[in-house]
C-alpha positions in Angstrom: 111.2 13.2 -23.8 111.9 14.6 -20.2 109.6 17.6 -20.5 106.6 14.9 -21.7 107.4 13.0 -18.1 107.1 16.5 -16.3 104.2 17.3 -17.8 102.0 14.0 -17.3 103.2 13.8 -13.9 101.8 17.1 -13.8 98.6 16.3 -15.3 98.7 12.7 -13.3 99.2 14.9 -9.5 96.7 17.6 -10.7 93.7 14.9 -11.4 94.7 13.4 -8.2 94.4 16.6 -6.5 91.2 17.1 -8.5 89.8 13.7 -7.3 90.8 14.0 -3.4 88.9 18.0 -3.4 85.4 16.5 -5.6 85.6 13.6 -2.6 86.0 15.8 0.0 83.1 18.2 -0.9 80.6 15.2 -2.0 81.2 14.2 1.4 80.6 17.7 3.3 77.4 18.3 1.3 76.8 14.2 2.2 77.4 15.0 6.1 75.2 18.5 5.7 72.1 17.0 4.6 72.4 14.3 7.3 72.9 16.8 9.7 70.0 18.9 8.2 66.6 17.8 9.7 64.0 16.6 7.5 60.9 19.4 6.4 57.8 17.7 7.7 54.4 18.2 5.8 51.0 19.9 7.9 48.4 19.2 5.8 45.1 21.6 6.5 42.2 21.3 5.2 38.8 23.9 5.9 35.9 23.9 5.5 34.8 27.1 4.1 36.2 30.8 4.1 34.5 33.7 6.7 36.4 35.0 9.1 35.8 32.9 12.1 37.6 29.9 10.3 40.4 31.9 9.0 41.0 33.2 12.3 40.9 29.3 13.4 43.5 28.7 10.5 46.2 31.9 11.1 45.9 30.9 14.9 47.0 27.1 13.9 50.3 28.7 11.8 51.3 30.4 14.9 50.3 28.0 17.5 53.3 25.4 15.2 55.5 28.7 15.2 55.6 29.5 19.0 56.8 25.5 19.2 59.5 26.0 16.5 58.0 24.7 13.8 58.0 27.2 10.9 56.6 27.4 7.5 59.2 27.6 5.2 62.2 26.7 7.5 61.7 23.0 9.2 57.9 22.5 8.2 55.7 22.8 4.8 52.2 24.0 5.1 49.6 22.5 2.5 46.7 24.7 2.8 43.3 23.5 1.1 39.8 25.3 1.3 37.1 23.2 0.6 34.7 26.3 0.1 31.8 24.8 1.7 31.8 21.3 -0.9 31.7 18.3 0.7 32.9 16.8 -2.7 35.6 19.2 -2.5 36.8 17.8 0.8 37.0 15.0 0.4 39.1 14.6 -3.0 41.2 17.6 -0.9 41.9 14.9 1.9 42.8 12.3 -0.5 45.6 15.1 -1.9 46.6 15.8 1.5 47.5 12.7 1.8 49.4 12.2 -1.6 51.5 14.9 -0.5 52.6 13.1 2.9 51.0 15.1 5.3 53.0 14.0 8.6 50.2 15.1 10.6 46.5 16.5 9.4 44.6 20.0 10.5 40.8 19.7 10.2 39.3 23.1 10.5 35.3 22.8 11.6 33.4 19.5 11.4 32.8 18.9 8.6 36.5 19.3 7.0 37.4 17.2 10.1 35.3 14.3 9.3 36.4 14.1 5.5 40.0 14.1 7.0 38.9 11.0 9.4 37.2 9.5 6.7 40.3 8.9 4.4 42.9 7.5 7.1 42.8 5.8 10.2 47.0 6.0 10.0 48.0 9.2 9.5 47.2 11.5 13.0 44.7 14.1 12.7 44.0 17.2 14.9 40.7 18.9 14.7 40.7 22.2 14.5 37.9 23.6 17.1 35.2 21.1 17.1 31.9 21.7 18.9 30.6 18.6 19.2 33.7 15.8 18.7 32.0 12.7 20.5 27.9 12.6 18.3 30.5 13.8 15.2 31.9 10.7 15.5 35.1 11.9 15.4 36.3 10.3 18.8 35.0 7.8 21.4 35.8 9.7 24.4 37.0 13.4 25.0 39.7 12.0 27.8 40.6 8.6 25.8 40.0 9.7 22.0 41.4 6.0 21.2 42.3 6.7 18.0 44.2 8.7 15.3 42.2 11.6 16.4 42.5 14.1 18.8 42.4 18.4 19.3 40.5 20.8 20.3 36.9 21.0 21.0 35.3 24.6 21.4 32.1 23.9 23.9 30.6 26.9 23.3 29.2 28.5 27.0 25.7 28.4 25.9 24.1 28.5 29.4 26.3 32.1 30.2 25.2 33.3 26.4 21.0 32.9 27.6 21.7 34.0 30.9 23.5 37.2 28.9 20.8 37.0 26.9 18.4 37.4 29.8 19.9 40.5 31.3 19.6 42.3 28.0 16.6 41.5 26.9 14.6 40.8 30.0 11.1 41.5 28.4 11.6 39.3 25.8 9.0 36.5 25.6 10.1 34.3 22.7 13.5 34.1 21.2 14.0 32.7 17.3 17.0 29.9 17.0 18.3 30.0 13.0 20.3 27.4 12.5 21.9 24.6 9.5 20.2 21.3 9.4 23.4 20.0 8.4 25.8 20.8 10.7 25.9 18.7 13.6 27.2 20.9 15.4 25.2 23.5 15.2 22.1 21.7 16.1 24.0 20.2 19.6 24.4 23.8 20.4 20.5 24.6 19.5 19.4 21.5 21.7 21.5 22.7 24.7 20.6 26.4 24.1 16.4 25.3 23.6 16.9 24.0 27.3 18.4 26.8 28.9 16.3 29.0 27.2 13.3 27.2 28.5 14.8 27.3 32.0 14.9 31.3 31.8 11.8 31.4 30.6 11.9 31.8 27.0 9.7 30.7 24.4 12.0 29.0 21.6 10.9 28.7 17.9 13.4 26.8 16.0 14.4 27.6 12.3 16.2 25.2 10.6 17.7 26.4 6.9 18.9 23.9 4.7 21.9 26.5 2.9 22.8 30.0 2.9 20.4 30.7 0.1 17.2 30.6 2.6 18.6 32.7 5.1 17.3 36.1 3.6 13.5 34.5 3.9 14.1 32.6 7.0 15.6 35.7 8.9 12.6 37.7 8.0 10.0 35.1 9.1 11.7 34.6 12.1 12.3 39.0 13.1 8.6 38.6 12.3 7.5 35.8 15.2 10.1 36.2 17.8 11.7 39.2 19.8 15.2 38.3 19.2 17.7 36.0 17.3 19.6 33.5 18.7 22.6 32.3 16.1 24.6 29.1 17.1 28.8 28.3 16.0 27.1 28.0 12.4 29.6 27.8 9.3 26.5 28.2 6.7 25.6 31.1 8.5 28.7 32.8 9.2 29.5 32.4 5.2 26.6 34.7 4.5 26.0 36.6 8.1 25.5 39.9 6.4 22.7 38.8 4.4 20.8 37.7 7.7 21.9 41.2 9.7 20.6 43.2 6.7 17.2 41.3 7.4 17.3 41.6 11.3 18.4 45.5 10.9 15.1 46.3 8.8 12.5 44.5 11.6 15.1 46.1 13.9 15.4 43.2 15.9 18.5 42.2 18.1 20.8 39.3 16.7 22.6 37.5 20.1 25.5 34.9 18.4 28.0 33.0 19.4 31.6 33.9 18.3 32.9 37.1 18.7 34.3 38.5 15.9 30.3 38.1 14.6 29.9 40.6 17.1 31.3 43.3 15.3 29.9 42.2 12.1 26.4 43.5 13.6 25.7 41.2 16.5 24.4 43.0 19.6 26.4 40.6 22.2 27.7 37.5 23.3 29.9 35.1 25.3 32.4 34.6 22.9 35.6 32.3 22.7 38.3 34.1 20.8 39.2 32.0 17.7 42.6 32.7 16.9 43.3 31.7 20.1 41.5 28.4 19.5 43.3 27.8 16.6 46.4 28.8 18.4 46.0 25.9 21.1 45.4 23.0 17.7 48.5 24.0 16.9 50.0 23.8 19.3 48.7 20.1 19.7 49.8 19.5 16.0 53.3 20.4 16.9 53.3 18.1 19.8 52.5 15.2 17.3 55.5 16.3 15.1 57.6 16.2 17.8 56.9 12.9 18.8 55.6 14.3 22.4 52.2 12.7 21.9 49.7 10.2 20.2 46.8 11.0 18.7 45.2 7.9 20.4 46.3 9.0 24.2 46.0 12.6 24.1 42.7 14.1 25.9 40.6 16.5 24.1 41.6 19.9 25.0 38.0 21.1 26.0 37.7 25.1 26.1 34.2 26.1 27.4 34.6 29.5 28.8 34.6 32.6 26.8 34.2 36.5 27.2 31.1 39.0 26.9 31.8 41.2 24.2 28.6 43.8 23.6 28.3 46.1 20.5 27.4 49.6 21.9 27.0 51.1 18.7 24.3 48.4 17.7 22.6 48.4 20.8 21.7 52.4 20.2 20.8 51.8 16.7 18.1 49.3 17.9 17.2 51.4 21.2 18.5 48.5 23.5 20.0 49.9 27.2 23.1 47.3 28.3 22.8 47.4 31.9 25.7 48.7 34.2 26.5 45.4 35.8 27.5 44.0 31.5 29.0 47.1 31.1 31.6 46.4 33.5 32.0 43.5 33.0 32.2 43.3 29.4 34.8 44.1 25.9 32.5 46.7 24.2 33.0 46.6 20.5 32.1 49.2 17.6 30.5 47.5 14.2 32.7 47.3 10.9 
């Protein structure tokens, strides 16, 4: 009986010790969970795949990281690509809301508009939007007033046309190809048309309704003009090689508006670094996550400058002489 009493006491003591240990471990886990910061979600919606927008997306991730927000560590990045389909953009906007995104990023005007149409509460950061006021995304660049702010990449059109005039001093007619469904593209063409007329060019505009029109329209434009001017246009960018194939056949130079398009066959641009535009976008998203800014009273970051870039190989191929002044100031690249 005495042994049984001792054994019972030992068992009771063991139960107590186990209970105390379990309580302490549970307490530690609770404390650790309380100390661990909550992982926030960044929802990124991209309009379509092409090098320029892909670079912006990569820049957004890099910009977030520069501000201390790392995917898989203290944030979760949910990325969706509409591949140029408006109905997909609308449904994907809802998906990002369902994933409880703390901040949303729209890359290209259609994506940003789809997000803005989906919510008036969640903060939205525009990823390099050419004309956010005309697109109805913000009321005012200095005081957006709603749940949307971000980066406005105002293409340096005047610099572009001035550079084109130096490259093609004997040209009389410029053909401007753009997508009739893209507000950003139409806005840039209006500015470019005005500047081109000021420097003495006759402007012929060619609107496409989809990428299927690019080959035929480019053939027509090459017959009727001395060189082509391409705005920041997602539809054209997604099928840019088709345009270059046709312009090369006609031996007509193509002046572009995006840096990477020079490598892809354009002859030159005064372009903005798409990756850096994305970095600035990512930084603005990080400021919202940290509570340092609110879209309603955060001015849109207007980037209206660029760097001269020329494709010397393309110039030689088309028998175009690059003026020494431009060569000294521009970045010279080779075609891909």
